[in-house]
N, C-alpha and C positions, 0 to 999 in steps of 0.2 A: 880361644872360644869366640863364638859369634857375639856380636854386639846386641845388647838388649834394646828393645824399642822403648821410646818414651811415651807412655800411654796418656799422660796428662797434658802434654804440651800442644796437642793438636785436636781439632774437632773430629770426633769419631765418625760423624756423618760424612766426612770427606776423606776417609781413610779406606784404601782398597789394598787387598793382598792379591797379587798375581802369582801364579805358579807356572814355572816353565823349566823343569829339571834339566832337560838336555840342551836348551837353547838360551845360553847366557846372552842377554841383549847387548852387552859390551864386548862380546867375543870378537876376535878377528874374523872377518867374513871371507867366504870363498873356500873354506876347507870342509872336510867331511862333517855333515850334519850342522853346518853353520851357514845360514843363508836367509831366505825370505822371512821365516818366522822370527828370527832374531831382529831383523830390521822392522818388522811389523810391530813387535812389542816395544822396542825402543822408541819408534816414532809415535806410537799411540800414547805411551806413558809420558813422553815429552810434551805432547799437546795437552793431555789431561792435566799435567802439572801446571801449565799456564792458566788453566781454568780453576785452579785452587784445590785440585785433588792431590792428596798425598799418597803416592803409590809405592808400596814395598814389593819388589819383584824378587821372588825366591827361586833360586836356581841351584844346580848342583856344583859343588866346588870341584872343578875338573883339572885345575893346574895349581901346583903348590905355590907359585909366585904371586897368584892373584890375592887381592885383599879380601877379607871376609865381608866387608861392607864398602861399597863404592857409591858416592853421591851421583845423582843424575837429575838435573834440574834443581829448583829451589827447595822442593819439598820431598822429592822422591829418591829412592835408593835401590840398588841391587844388593841383595843379601845372599851370600853363598853358603849353602848348607853342606855339611859333611854327609856323604852317602857313598860308601865304598871308597876305593883308592882315589887319590887326588890326581887323576889322569883321565884321558878320554875313555869312555865306556860305550860300546854300541847300544843303541836304543833298545834292542831286543834283549839286552841283559840288565836293563834297569829295574825290572820287577824285583830282583833280589835285594835292591837297595831302598825300596820305597819306605819300609817301616823306619829305617834309620833316618831317612830324610824327614819324615813327618815328626819323629821324636825330636829331632834337632830344631825343627820349626817351632814346636811347642816350647823348647828351651829358650829360643830367641824371644818369644813373646811372653815368657815366664808363665805360661799356661793361663794367661788372662788375655782373652781376645780383644785387641783394640780396633778391629776392623768391622765395617758395616756391610761389606760385600766381598765375596771371593770370586776371582776370575781365573779359570783354568785354561791353559793353552796346550793343545795336543792331548793325546790320551794319558800321558804321564802327568801333566799338570792337572788334568781332569780327575785323576785318582786322588791327588792331594786335596783338590777342591771338594771332592765328595766327603773325605774324612773331616775336613774343617767345617763343612756345611752341617754334617751330622752332629758334630761335637758342640758347635756354637750357635746353631739354628739361625744362620744368616743366608741371604740369597746367594745364588751360585750361577755365574755366567760362564758359558763355554765357547771357545773357538777351537774347532778340530784341526784346521790347517791342512789335514790330510786324513783320508778315511781308509781304515784297514782293509775292508772288503774290496774296494776298488784297487788298492795297491796290490793285493794278492791276486785278484783276477788278471791284472796286467802282467804280473810275473808268470802266472800260469799260461797266459796266451803267448808270451814272447820267450820265456826261459824254460818252460816246462819243469820248473823246479819245485819239488815238494818238501824241501828241507825245512821250510819255515812254517809248515802247516800247524804244528802245535802252538808256536808263538802267535800266529795269526788268529787262531781260535781263541786263545787267551785274551788277545788284544780286542777282538771283536766283542767278546762277552763284556769286557770292561767298557767299551764304547757304548754298548746297549745300556749299561747301568748309568753311565754319564748322561745319556739322553733322558733316561727316566728321572734322574735325580736333579738335573739342572733346572733352574728357573727359566732360562732363555738360552737359545743357541744362536750365536752370531755366525752366519755362513758367509763365506767370501764370494759366492756366486750362486746363481739360480741352479746351475748344474749340480753343485754340491748339495743344495737344499733338496732337489729332487732325488738325489742318490740317498740322502739320509732318510727320506720318506719311503722310498721304494724298497731299499735294502734293509733298513733298520726299523721301519714302521714308526719313525719319529713324527709326532703330530705337527702338521704344517703350521698351526697357530703358535707353536713354540719356537719356530725358526724365523729369524729376521735376516734379510740379506743386506749386508754392508760390506762393500769390497775393501780391499787394502788400498793403500794410497802411495803417493810418490812425493818426495821432497822437491818441489818445483824450484826452490832456491839453489839446491845443490845440482840437480840435473837440468842443465840448460845447454843450449847450442853453443859450441865453440867452433870457430872457423876451422874447416877441415885441414887447410894448409898449415895453420898454426899448430893444431893438435898433432899432425903427422911429423912436423918438424920437432916437436918436443919429445915424441916417442921414437924418433929416428926411423920413420917408416916412409918408404918410397912414395912420393906424391902421385906417381902414375899408376900405381897398383890398384886393382879392384879388390877391396878388402871385405871379407865376410867375417863377422864376429860372432862368437859364442861366449856368454858369461854365465857361470853357474858352477854347481858342484860337479865333480867327476864321479858320476854314479850311473849305473846301467840304465835307469829309467829316464835319464836326461836325453837319451837318443843321440849321443855324439857319434856313435858308430854309423848311424844312418847318414849324418852329415858328411862323414869321411867318404862313404861310398858315393854319395851324390857329387862330391868334389871330383872323384875319379871320372864320373860321367861328364862333368862340366869343363874340366881343364882344357880339353882340346878346342872348346868353343869360346873361351874367355881368356885372352892373353893377360899376362901380368897378374894372375890370380894369386891371392894370398889369404890364408885363413888363420885367424887368431883365436886360440882357445884360452880363455881367462878363467881361472879357478883351480882349486886343488892345492893342498899343502904338499907339494911334490919335490921341492928342492931343499937342500941344506940338511943339517943334522936333526932338525926338529920336524922333519917331514912326517905326515900321517900315513900309517901303513895301508889303510884302506884306499886312500887317495892314490898312493904310489902304485898299488897293485892295479888299479883301474887305469892309471896313466900308462903303465907298461903294456897293458892289453891294447889300449888305443894306439900307442906308438907302434906296436907290432902290426896293427891293422893298417896304419898309414903306409907301412913298408909293403904289405901285401897288396894294397891298392895302388901302389906306385905314386903316392902323393906326399911322401915324407918331407920332401924338400920345400913344399909350399904350406904345410900345416905346422904352425908354431905354438907350442904349449907354453904359456906365460906364467902358469902357476897362480898362486894367491897373490893379489895385489892389495894395497891399501885402498880402503873404500873411497877415500878422497880422490883417488886417481881414476875412478870409474868413468866420470864424465869425459875425460880425455880419450879413453878407449872407445866409448860410444861414438865420439865425434870423429874418430878416424875412419869409421866404418862406412861402407856404401850400403851394406845390407846386414841386418842383425837377424840371426836365426835362433828360434827356440824349438828344437826338434824332439821335445819330450814325448814319451809314451804315456805318461800320466802326469798331469800338472793341475793341482787343485785351484791355483790362481794364476801365477805367472807374473810376479812382480817385476822381473827384469824386462818384460815386454813394455811395461809402463815407463820404466826408466829410459828405455830406448826411444819411446814415443816423445817423452819430455825433452830428450836430447836431439830430437828431430832427425832420426835415422829410420829408414824404411825397415819394417818388421815382417818376417815370414815365420809363422808358427804352426805347429801341428794342431789338427782339429780334435783336441781333447780337452776335457775338464773346463776350468775357468778361462782358458785361452780363447774359447769360443765366445766368451762374453767380452773380454777385454779387447779382442781383435774382431772387428766387423769385416768379413771377407770382401775384398775389393774396394772397401771404403777407408778403413784405417790400417790396413795391412792385408797380407795374403795368408790363407790357410792351406795346408796340404795334409794328405792322409798320413797318419802316423806310421812310421817305419817304411814308407814308400819313397825310396831314394830317387826314383825316376820322377815322381811328382814334385819332390823338393827341388830337384835339378831344374825342372821346367819352370817352377815359380821363380827361382833365382834368375834364370835366363830371361824371364818376362820383365823383371825389373832392370836387368842389365841392358836390354834392348829398347826399353821405353822410359826415357827420363821423365816424360809427362806423367806417366802412371806413378812413378816413384815420388815425384813432387806432390802429386795430388793426395796420395794416401798418407804421406808424411805430414802434410799440412792439416788434413782432417784429423789425424791421430793426435797431433799437438793440441788442437782446439778441444778435442774430446777429453784428453787427460787434464787440461786446465779446468774444464767445466765439472768433471765428474769424479776426479781422483785426487783432490787435494786433501792433505791430512787435516786441514782446518775443518772441512765439511764432515769428514768421517768422525773426527773426535767430537764434534757437536752432536752427532747422532748417538754415539755411545755414552756421552755425558747425559743425555736425556734418558737412556735406558737405565743407567746407574741410579739417577734420581728417582725414577718411577719405581724401581724395585725396592729401594731403601725406604721410600715413603710407604709403599704397600706393606712392607714388613713391620712397620711401626703400628699398623692398624690392628 
């Protein structure tokens, strides 16, 4: 059974419940449905904990070996709720487990709410926050992280796939209810804010833009020669790096085709694809299926010998991988924010990203990186070649990006803003 909370030992005004059913903040990163949202929640909660907030993060129990409760910081915890089988369940199947998750949340708190505010993440966390908000009459903050309508429009445009229409309609209806019920929406970018307003008629005054951040202590420059030596990578190769999930919308196929166009013009070319639980007995089925598709594509394009799939790596190793790269590419078809671009900026590697979503905010074209048209492999090839042939341009955008990320994307500044939102909503709710 899940551990009961201690209602009397902490100041309720500083207690927050976060809901994130599919994204355990302590999960191993780089596998299916484990990435930027997990990092965001973990980093935010860690910073808020330093400011005296006690954060209980409720997620779904998705692996039997995990503890029901894990401490995180001095005051905060990750609490795993039973909801369906203790294994990975795709997000589009989570609706079937919502009621069980919420019932077990009530069991954990013994049906006596100790929290002064609820914070939902994504549409699944938003569903739980709505229920708690209704039952206990407390403020409700929402982070969408991704928007159903945009995701579906992207799939329609690139995959012509209608199989998810029923799920998307259900998700979209829930997202509209979340918008209506929430006290405030924290949007990761101006693009997302505009999409929420134009597609969902979300009131602009309800949305505040606060971007995600990057851990500047973890992501820092490591000498390229030293990093390559540690990872056993040829010091003379021109390295292009991708970091992220193995998923259709991440655009890895576009990168592979661009490499085919590029390889005759760039000697000693090597591409590293980091992410995906694709090796060993515990590999993820969805990750492995996409890996097989991409591997076949490297064979078809004649680049199999220079494209290396590294699979999931420990998060602590990421700075090493960023530091070996000459160029970091984010080829997504849809990207609400693009945390990995900031990590690369902090690690002082040149970034090329597709002109979509939040990437258009985090990357200023020609100043802090280069943007290319999504799914345009020729445009991507030309942008990579531009950095390959111009060290001055590469150095300029890398320097500018590093200064930008230090100034605007530290978790200290971001947590300060959310700290003020919490205090304002809690004080208003008392009146």
